[in-house]
C-alpha positions in Angstrom: -224.6 28.6 -16.5 -224.2 25.1 -15.0 -226.7 24.1 -12.4 -226.0 21.6 -9.6 -222.4 22.6 -9.2 -222.2 21.0 -5.7 -223.6 17.8 -7.1 -221.1 17.6 -9.9 -218.2 18.2 -7.6 -219.5 15.7 -5.1 -219.8 13.2 -7.8 -216.3 13.9 -9.0 -214.9 13.5 -5.5 -216.7 10.2 -5.1 -215.5 8.8 -8.4 -211.9 9.9 -7.8 -211.7 8.4 -4.4 -213.3 5.1 -5.5 -211.1 5.0 -8.6 -207.9 5.6 -6.6 -208.8 3.1 -4.0 -209.8 0.2 -6.3 -208.0 0.4 -9.7 -205.8 3.5 -9.9 -203.9 2.3 -12.9 -207.0 1.7 -15.1 -208.0 4.1 -17.8 -211.8 4.7 -18.4 -213.0 6.4 -21.5 -209.5 7.4 -22.5 -209.1 9.3 -19.2 -206.4 8.4 -16.6 -207.0 8.9 -12.9 -204.3 11.7 -12.7 -206.0 13.6 -15.5 -209.4 13.3 -13.8 -207.9 14.4 -10.5 -206.3 17.5 -12.1 -209.7 18.5 -13.6 -211.4 17.9 -10.2 -208.8 20.1 -8.4 -209.3 22.8 -11.0 -213.1 22.7 -10.4 -212.5 22.9 -6.6 -210.3 25.9 -7.0 -212.7 27.7 -9.3 -215.6 27.0 -7.0 -213.6 28.3 -4.0 -212.7 31.5 -6.0 -216.4 32.0 -6.8 -217.4 31.5 -3.2 -214.8 34.0 -2.0 -215.9 36.5 -4.6 -219.5 36.1 -3.6 -218.6 36.6 0.0 -216.6 39.8 -0.9 -219.6 41.0 -2.9 -221.9 40.4 0.0 -219.6 42.2 2.4 -219.4 45.1 -0.1 -223.2 45.3 -0.4 -223.5 45.4 3.4 -221.0 48.3 3.6 -222.7 50.1 0.7 -226.1 49.8 2.4 -224.7 51.1 5.7 -223.1 54.0 3.9 -226.3 54.8 2.0 -228.4 54.6 5.2 -226.0 57.0 6.9 -226.2 59.4 3.9 -230.0 59.2 3.8 -230.3 60.1 7.5 -228.0 63.1 6.9 -230.0 64.1 3.7 -233.2 64.1 5.8 -231.5 66.0 8.6 -230.1 68.7 6.3 -233.4 69.1 4.4 -235.2 69.6 7.7 -232.5 72.0 8.9 -233.0 74.1 5.7 -236.7 74.2 6.2 -236.4 75.3 9.8 -233.5 77.8 9.3 -234.7 81.3 10.0 -232.4 82.7 7.3 -233.8 80.4 4.6 -237.0 78.6 5.5 -239.5 76.7 3.3 -239.6 79.3 0.5 -235.9 79.4 -0.1 -234.9 78.7 -3.8 -232.6 75.9 -2.5 -235.6 73.9 -1.4 -236.5 73.5 -5.0 -232.9 72.8 -6.0 -232.7 70.1 -3.4 -235.7 68.3 -5.0 -238.6 69.5 -2.9 -241.5 72.0 -3.5 -241.3 75.4 -2.0 -244.2 76.2 0.4 -245.6 78.8 -2.0 -246.0 76.1 -4.7 -248.5 74.1 -2.7 -252.2 74.8 -3.1 -254.2 75.3 0.0 -256.9 72.9 -1.0 -259.5 75.2 0.5 -260.7 76.8 -2.8 -263.7 75.3 -4.6 -264.0 75.1 -8.3 -266.3 77.5 -10.0 -269.6 76.0 -11.1 -270.1 76.0 -14.8 -273.3 77.7 -16.2 -274.5 74.3 -17.5 -274.9 72.9 -14.0 
């Protein structure tokens, strides 16, 4: 990938304007001014297309992020609704299917380990 794209285009603009202003009919390095200007215009168009594509990509990412945040809020709301529903509750099999642990799968944490005879 080419670095310093803006610098290359700026340099081309500066060369083309100076060349056209001073000695438009002169050929440098086997390249005529018209040929140089065509290449410069092509580079400008390509850079503009990339800028437009990046802007479109950025807008699409913003829309995606907004949609994902809306979906995430609804996911949390629905999961909480399932846990609080009197017909289903925290031990319903759907709780596990939805990616959570059922209440009966949790350990209380109040039991102590048995001491071994060696202690």
